[in-house]
N, C-alpha and C positions, 0 to 999 in steps of 0.2 A: 794409276791415278793417285796423286797425292790429296788427301782430305784432311782439312783441319777444322776444329770446332772454334768459332768466334762468337763474341757477344756483341750484337748490333744494337745501337740506340734506335729508337723509333725515328723514322725518316719521313718528313712531309714531301709530298710530290704533287706536280700537276701533269695531267695526261689525259689519254682518250680510252675509254673502256668500249671493247668491241667483243662481238659474240659471233663466232663462225669457226671455220677451220683455220688453225694457226697459221698454216702456210699462206693464208690470204690476209688474215687479220693483222699478223706482226708487221708486214711490209706497209700495209695501208696505214696502221697506227703510227709507225715511226716517220712515214712520209708526212702525215698530218701534224705530228709532233715537231719534225724538223722544220716544217714551215713556221709554226708557232715560235719556236725557240729563236729562229733567225729574225723574225719580226720584232720580237721583244728583248733580244740580246741576253738570253738566259744561259748560265751555265750550270752545270750539275752532273750527277751520275745519271746515265741513260740505263734504263731498266725495263724489262718485260716482266711483268707480275702475272702468274698463272693461278687461276682459280679453280679448284677442284682437281679431281684425279681424271686425267684424260681417258683412263680404262673405264670410267664410270659414265661417260658422256659421249653421245655421238658427236662427230666433228663438227657438225652444224650448231651445236650447243656449248661449245667450248668458249670460255670467257677469259679475256686478258686485258690487262691495262698496260698500255705503252706510256711510259713515263720518264720524267727528269725530276731529280730531286731539287727542292727549292728551300728557301728559309721559311720558318714557320709563319712569318707575317705575310708572305708574298699572296696576293689575291688576284687570280686571273680574271680579266674583264673584257668585254667586247664581243663582238659577233664571232661565233665559232671558237670561243674560248674553251680551253679544256677544263675538266673538273679538277677539284683539289681533293687529295685523300692523304692517307699516311700508311706507310709500311710499318707493320708491328716490329717492335724491338724484340730482342731475345737471342737464344742460342740458335745458331745455324751451322750445319755442315757446309763447307765451302771447298770447291774444287776450280781450279785455274785450268781452262781447256783452251785449245786452239781448234777452230773449225776452218778447214780449207777445201772441203769437199761439198759444202752446201748441206751437209747432214746434221742439222742442229739437234736432232732427237738422240743420235747415237751417243754423245757423252752423258745425256740424262739417263738413258737406259743403262749405261755402265754404272753410273752412280747408284741407281736404285736396285739394279739386279745384282751387281758384284760388291759394291763397297757396303751398302746399307745392311744386308742381312747378317754379316758377321762383325758389325761395328759396335754393338752394344747400345745403339741409339734407336729411337723409334721416330716416325714422322709426327710432328706436332701438327695442330690444326691451322696454323697460319699458312698463307700462300707461299709456294716456291717462286723463286725470281732468278732472272739472269741480269748481271751487271755487265755491260758492254764496255770493254775498255778501250776500244778502238772502233772506227767505222770502216769495215771491211768492204764497203759497197763496190769500191773500185778495184781493190785488189783480190778480192774473194777470200781473204783471210781475216777471221775475227778472232780476237783475243777476248774471252769471256770468263767471267766468274760465275759459277752456278751455285745457288744457295737453296739447301733444304732445311726448313725449320725442324729442329730436333729437341727431343727430351729423352731422359733416361727412362 
């Protein structure tokens, strides 16, 4: 797994905050987001922002934001509108992965268990996130950049 360290600017987003098992909330959140994006003709980076350490929370308590990046001045409005937030900028370790077997956890585990311990970096307090580079819903093949916030 090739990992690089990048500096990201803060990224404004709109999306949906859900709590529960990620195998349920991620598809639900992206379905809701997809409907909103289609209705409002938005384009941007599609991301899943994970809050907290999954080892420290029961599956029923895991929090996620399913989001799309927007211009800073964009204001969602109307019934069922998503909330607005901002992904913190700073240094991130990023790895590009392909998920073709439905196991989205496997590359994260590789990143945390194999790369991180010998990297010289520590996890920062900001959330980890995925940046989806394609929609693999039909093909079953997802190209994803995984981001871990890091500090020396």
